[in-house]
ZADO-1210 file (C-alpha; in nm, 4 decimals, padded with zeros to 6 digits):
<atoms>
<atom x="-02.8194" y="-00.8695" z="-00.9301" code="MET" pos="1"/>
<atom x="-02.8541" y="-00.6237" z="-00.6415" code="ALA" pos="2"/>
<atom x="-02.6840" y="-00.6954" z="-00.3143" code="GLU" pos="3"/>
<atom x="-02.9159" y="-00.8370" z="-00.0508" code="GLU" pos="4"/>
<atom x="-02.7825" y="-00.6035" z="00.2192" code="ASN" pos="5"/>
<atom x="-02.6712" y="-00.2850" z="00.0368" code="PRO" pos="6"/>
<atom x="-02.4074" y="-00.0526" z="00.1742" code="ILE" pos="7"/>
<atom x="-02.5452" y="00.2595" z="00.3356" code="THR" pos="8"/>
<atom x="-02.4153" y="00.6144" z="00.3399" code="VAL" pos="9"/>
<atom x="-02.3948" y="00.5931" z="00.7200" code="GLU" pos="10"/>
<atom x="-02.1727" y="00.2840" z="00.6988" code="GLU" pos="11"/>
<atom x="-01.9360" y="00.4577" z="00.4577" code="VAL" pos="12"/>
<atom x="-01.9221" y="00.7651" z="00.6806" code="ARG" pos="13"/>
<atom x="-01.8491" y="00.5452" z="00.9819" code="SER" pos="14"/>
<atom x="-01.5730" y="00.3506" z="00.8034" code="ALA" pos="15"/>
<atom x="-01.4217" y="00.6736" z="00.6730" code="GLN" pos="16"/>
<atom x="-01.4197" y="00.8231" z="01.0234" code="GLU" pos="17"/>
<atom x="-01.2567" y="00.5096" z="01.1683" code="ASN" pos="18"/>
<atom x="-00.9913" y="00.5138" z="00.8964" code="LEU" pos="19"/>
<atom x="-00.9226" y="00.8832" z="00.9517" code="LYS" pos="20"/>
<atom x="-00.8960" y="00.8314" z="01.3290" code="ASN" pos="21"/>
<atom x="-00.6637" y="00.5362" z="01.2718" code="GLY" pos="22"/>
<atom x="-00.4335" y="00.7395" z="01.0487" code="ILE" pos="23"/>
<atom x="-00.4173" y="01.0159" z="01.3094" code="THR" pos="24"/>
<atom x="-00.3338" y="00.7639" z="01.5815" code="LEU" pos="25"/>
<atom x="-00.0758" y="00.5939" z="01.3570" code="HIS" pos="26"/>
<atom x="00.0937" y="00.9287" z="01.2938" code="GLU" pos="27"/>
<atom x="00.1087" y="00.9802" z="01.6730" code="LYS" pos="28"/>
<atom x="00.2715" y="00.6364" z="01.7007" code="LYS" pos="29"/>
<atom x="-00.0269" y="00.4992" z="01.8963" code="SER" pos="30"/>
<atom x="-00.0146" y="00.1832" z="01.6878" code="PHE" pos="31"/>
<atom x="-00.2369" y="-00.0437" z="01.9001" code="LYS" pos="32"/>
<atom x="-00.5135" y="00.2158" z="01.9063" code="GLU" pos="33"/>
<atom x="-00.4670" y="00.2801" z="01.5338" code="ALA" pos="34"/>
<atom x="-00.5010" y="-00.0918" z="01.4603" code="ILE" pos="35"/>
<atom x="-00.8281" y="-00.0985" z="01.6550" code="ASP" pos="36"/>
<atom x="-00.9643" y="00.1878" z="01.4425" code="GLU" pos="37"/>
<atom x="-00.8486" y="00.0254" z="01.1189" code="PHE" pos="38"/>
<atom x="-01.0151" y="-00.3006" z="01.2204" code="LYS" pos="39"/>
<atom x="-01.3403" y="-00.1162" z="01.2925" code="LYS" pos="40"/>
<atom x="-01.3249" y="00.0417" z="00.9467" code="ALA" pos="41"/>
<atom x="-01.2582" y="-00.2912" z="00.7762" code="ALA" pos="42"/>
<atom x="-01.5379" y="-00.4633" z="00.9683" code="MET" pos="43"/>
<atom x="-01.8005" y="-00.2047" z="00.8746" code="THR" pos="44"/>
<atom x="-02.0248" y="-00.3928" z="00.6314" code="HIS" pos="45"/>
<atom x="-01.7604" y="-00.6638" z="00.5748" code="PRO" pos="46"/>
<atom x="-01.7459" y="-00.8372" z="00.2385" code="PHE" pos="47"/>
<atom x="-01.5686" y="-01.1309" z="00.4026" code="ASP" pos="48"/>
<atom x="-01.6281" y="-01.1588" z="00.7764" code="SER" pos="49"/>
<atom x="-01.3063" y="-01.3597" z="00.8278" code="LYS" pos="50"/>
<atom x="-01.0750" y="-01.1287" z="00.6331" code="HIS" pos="51"/>
<atom x="-00.9563" y="-00.9173" z="00.9282" code="VAL" pos="52"/>
<atom x="-00.9131" y="-01.2295" z="01.1414" code="GLU" pos="53"/>
<atom x="-00.7136" y="-01.3983" z="00.8624" code="ASP" pos="54"/>
<atom x="-00.4930" y="-01.0899" z="00.8236" code="LEU" pos="55"/>
<atom x="-00.4261" y="-01.0921" z="01.1986" code="GLY" pos="56"/>
<atom x="-00.3295" y="-01.4589" z="01.1862" code="THR" pos="57"/>
<atom x="-00.0869" y="-01.3947" z="00.8987" code="LYS" pos="58"/>
<atom x="00.0674" y="-01.0977" z="01.0757" code="LEU" pos="59"/>
<atom x="00.1085" y="-01.2918" z="01.4017" code="LYS" pos="60"/>
<atom x="00.2850" y="-01.5737" z="01.2161" code="SER" pos="61"/>
<atom x="00.5477" y="-01.3275" z="01.0912" code="GLY" pos="62"/>
<atom x="00.7913" y="-01.1232" z="01.2928" code="SER" pos="63"/>
<atom x="00.6434" y="-00.7831" z="01.2207" code="TYR" pos="64"/>
<atom x="00.6836" y="-00.4735" z="01.4306" code="LYS" pos="65"/>
<atom x="00.3691" y="-00.3104" z="01.5639" code="LEU" pos="66"/>
<atom x="00.4167" y="-00.0206" z="01.3226" code="GLN" pos="67"/>
<atom x="00.4254" y="-00.2649" z="01.0294" code="GLN" pos="68"/>
<atom x="00.1087" y="-00.4339" z="01.1535" code="GLU" pos="69"/>
<atom x="-00.0593" y="-00.0952" z="01.1757" code="SER" pos="70"/>
<atom x="00.0378" y="-00.0196" z="00.8159" code="ILE" pos="71"/>
<atom x="-00.1025" y="-00.3551" z="00.7021" code="ALA" pos="72"/>
<atom x="-00.4356" y="-00.2896" z="00.8750" code="TYR" pos="73"/>
<atom x="-00.4377" y="00.0659" z="00.7363" code="MET" pos="74"/>
<atom x="-00.4079" y="-00.0719" z="00.3847" code="GLY" pos="75"/>
<atom x="-00.6815" y="-00.3227" z="00.4534" code="CYS" pos="76"/>
<atom x="-00.9138" y="-00.0509" z="00.5862" code="ALA" pos="77"/>
<atom x="-00.8362" y="00.1819" z="00.2942" code="ALA" pos="78"/>
<atom x="-00.9079" y="-00.0840" z="00.0330" code="VAL" pos="79"/>
<atom x="-01.2264" y="-00.1791" z="00.2174" code="HIS" pos="80"/>
<atom x="-01.3474" y="00.1831" z="00.2280" code="LEU" pos="81"/>
<atom x="-01.2753" y="00.2178" z="-00.1426" code="ASN" pos="82"/>
<atom x="-01.4815" y="-00.0939" z="-00.2173" code="GLU" pos="83"/>
<atom x="-01.7632" y="00.0364" z="00.0011" code="MET" pos="84"/>
<atom x="-01.7669" y="00.3658" z="-00.1897" code="ILE" pos="85"/>
<atom x="-01.7875" y="00.1745" z="-00.5178" code="HIS" pos="86"/>
<atom x="-02.0924" y="-00.0054" z="-00.3759" code="GLY" pos="87"/>
<atom x="-02.2867" y="00.3195" z="-00.3468" code="LEU" pos="88"/>
<atom x="-02.4979" y="00.4570" z="-00.6285" code="ASP" pos="89"/>
<atom x="-02.4092" y="00.7992" z="-00.7726" code="GLU" pos="90"/>
<atom x="-02.6602" y="00.9896" z="-00.5567" code="ASP" pos="91"/>
<atom x="-02.5296" y="00.8237" z="-00.2417" code="GLN" pos="92"/>
<atom x="-02.1701" y="00.9041" z="-00.3379" code="LYS" pos="93"/>
<atom x="-02.2643" y="01.2732" z="-00.3419" code="GLN" pos="94"/>
<atom x="-02.3802" y="01.2383" z="00.0200" code="GLU" pos="95"/>
<atom x="-02.0390" y="01.1108" z="00.1311" code="VAL" pos="96"/>
<atom x="-01.7680" y="01.3530" z="00.0291" code="PRO" pos="97"/>
<atom x="-01.4336" y="01.1859" z="00.0727" code="ILE" pos="98"/>
<atom x="-01.2281" y="01.3591" z="00.3376" code="ASP" pos="99"/>
<atom x="-00.9428" y="01.5634" z="00.1875" code="ASP" pos="100"/>
<atom x="-00.6932" y="01.4243" z="00.4367" code="SER" pos="101"/>
<atom x="-00.7706" y="01.0714" z="00.3160" code="LEU" pos="102"/>
<atom x="-00.7470" y="01.1746" z="-00.0469" code="THR" pos="103"/>
<atom x="-00.4071" y="01.3308" z="00.0215" code="ASN" pos="104"/>
<atom x="-00.2879" y="01.0342" z="00.2283" code="ALA" pos="105"/>
<atom x="-00.3603" y="00.7846" z="-00.0484" code="PHE" pos="106"/>
<atom x="-00.3003" y="00.9830" z="-00.3667" code="LYS" pos="107"/>
<atom x="00.0456" y="00.8352" z="-00.4073" code="ASP" pos="108"/>
<atom x="-00.0657" y="00.4735" z="-00.3523" code="TRP" pos="109"/>
</atoms>
């Protein structure tokens, strides 16, 4: 059964750009700004509209440092982007080359 609202190439490009920006900001230790970018990536064509909110609630209930929160949102955004890519057909995947910096960042995960 096809998805009612299929993922578009533009959405994947947008999520990938947000994730890439977030990683750059995280590396510069701009954690709040990085978290904002990761949230944008994860909320691009969300599979579960409450997921990011639920993650935030869980993180707030713990005693995590801002850097740890940023890492959690980064993981969330990365997994989300991966799922989005899997939602594209083969022709669409060819239109969205995965950025080398992202491939390198997550090759050891």
